[in-house]
C-alpha positions in Angstrom: -40.6 -47.5 -38.3 -40.8 -44.4 -36.2 -40.8 -44.3 -32.5 -39.4 -42.9 -29.2 -38.1 -44.0 -25.9 -40.0 -43.4 -22.7 -38.2 -42.1 -19.6 -38.0 -45.7 -18.3 -36.2 -46.7 -21.5 -39.2 -48.5 -23.0 -39.2 -48.3 -26.8 -42.6 -47.2 -28.3 -43.1 -47.9 -32.0 -45.6 -45.6 -33.7 -45.6 -46.9 -37.3 -43.9 -46.2 -40.6 -42.5 -42.8 -41.1 -42.3 -43.1 -44.9 -45.2 -43.9 -47.2 -44.4 -47.5 -48.1 -47.4 -49.8 -48.6 -47.9 -53.4 -49.7 -50.2 -53.8 -52.7 -50.8 -57.2 -54.2 -47.8 -58.6 -52.2 -45.4 -55.9 -53.5 -43.9 -53.2 -51.3 -44.3 -49.8 -53.0 -43.0 -46.4 -51.9 -45.9 -44.0 -52.6 -43.4 -41.1 -52.8 -41.7 -42.7 -55.8 -45.1 -43.0 -57.6 -46.0 -39.4 -56.7 -42.7 -38.2 -58.0 -43.3 -39.9 -61.3 -46.9 -38.6 -61.7 -45.8 -35.1 -60.7 -43.3 -35.0 -63.6 -46.2 -35.1 -66.1 -46.6 -31.7 -67.7 -50.4 -31.6 -67.0 -50.1 -32.4 -63.3 -49.5 -29.7 -60.8 -49.6 -31.9 -57.7 -50.6 -35.4 -56.7 -51.2 -37.7 -53.7 -51.1 -41.4 -54.2 -53.1 -43.5 -51.8 -53.7 -47.2 -51.3 -57.5 -47.7 -51.3 -59.3 -50.9 -50.3 -63.0 -51.7 -50.2 -62.3 -54.4 -47.7 -63.0 -57.4 -49.9 -60.2 -57.0 -52.5 -56.5 -56.1 -52.3 -55.7 -52.5 -52.1 -55.4 -50.6 -55.3 -53.4 -47.4 -56.0 -55.4 -44.3 -56.5 -53.7 -41.1 -57.7 -55.5 -37.9 -56.6 -54.3 -35.2 -59.0 -54.6 -31.4 -59.3 -54.3 -30.5 -62.9 -51.8 -27.8 -64.0 -54.1 -26.0 -66.3 -56.4 -28.2 -68.3 -57.9 -31.6 -67.4 -55.4 -34.5 -67.2 -55.7 -37.0 -70.0 -55.7 -40.3 -68.0 -54.7 -42.4 -70.9 -51.7 -40.3 -71.8 -50.6 -40.1 -68.2 -50.9 -43.9 -67.8 -48.8 -44.4 -71.0 -46.1 -42.0 -69.7 -46.0 -43.7 -66.4 -45.6 -47.1 -67.9 -42.4 -45.9 -69.6 -40.8 -45.1 -66.3 -42.5 -47.2 -63.6 -43.1 -51.0 -63.3 -46.7 -51.8 -64.0 -47.5 -52.7 -60.4 -46.5 -49.1 -59.4 -48.8 -47.3 -61.9 -52.0 -46.2 -60.2 -55.1 -48.2 -61.2 -57.3 -45.1 -60.9 -56.9 -41.3 -61.3 -59.2 -38.8 -59.6 -59.0 -35.1 -60.3 -59.6 -32.6 -57.6 -59.3 -28.8 -57.3 -57.5 -28.9 -53.9 -56.4 -31.3 -51.3 -58.0 -31.3 -47.8 -55.6 -30.0 -45.1 -55.4 -30.9 -41.5 -55.1 -28.1 -38.8 -51.3 -27.8 -39.1 -51.6 -27.2 -42.9 -50.5 -30.6 -44.1 -52.4 -32.7 -46.6 -55.0 -34.8 -44.7 -54.4 -38.2 -46.4 -57.1 -39.8 -44.2 -59.8 -37.3 -45.3 -58.6 -37.6 -48.9 -58.9 -41.4 -48.8 -62.4 -41.2 -47.5 -63.4 -39.0 -50.3 -62.2 -41.2 -53.2 
């Protein structure tokens, strides 16, 4: 958890600093999944998000930017299953041309989640 202390010494917790989430009862570090997806030769960049429709458990969605040609989802999934546990392999892959950025130039994960 991240946080800070106020001048009076009160500790204020602002949430997780890393990108760990709980999906189907398992804690998953999204950075580990992103690293594995990014190693695929046809992927230039990726952001992995937990997406929930409110009625079911969250599912992992990998939003990818292809390196040159479209990403073959089947091939990518097979490669990931060789290095990641099944529960860490994204259930869905969405290809985009660019990630939305917030005013300070970082990837806007909230806007990206709303678009998938």
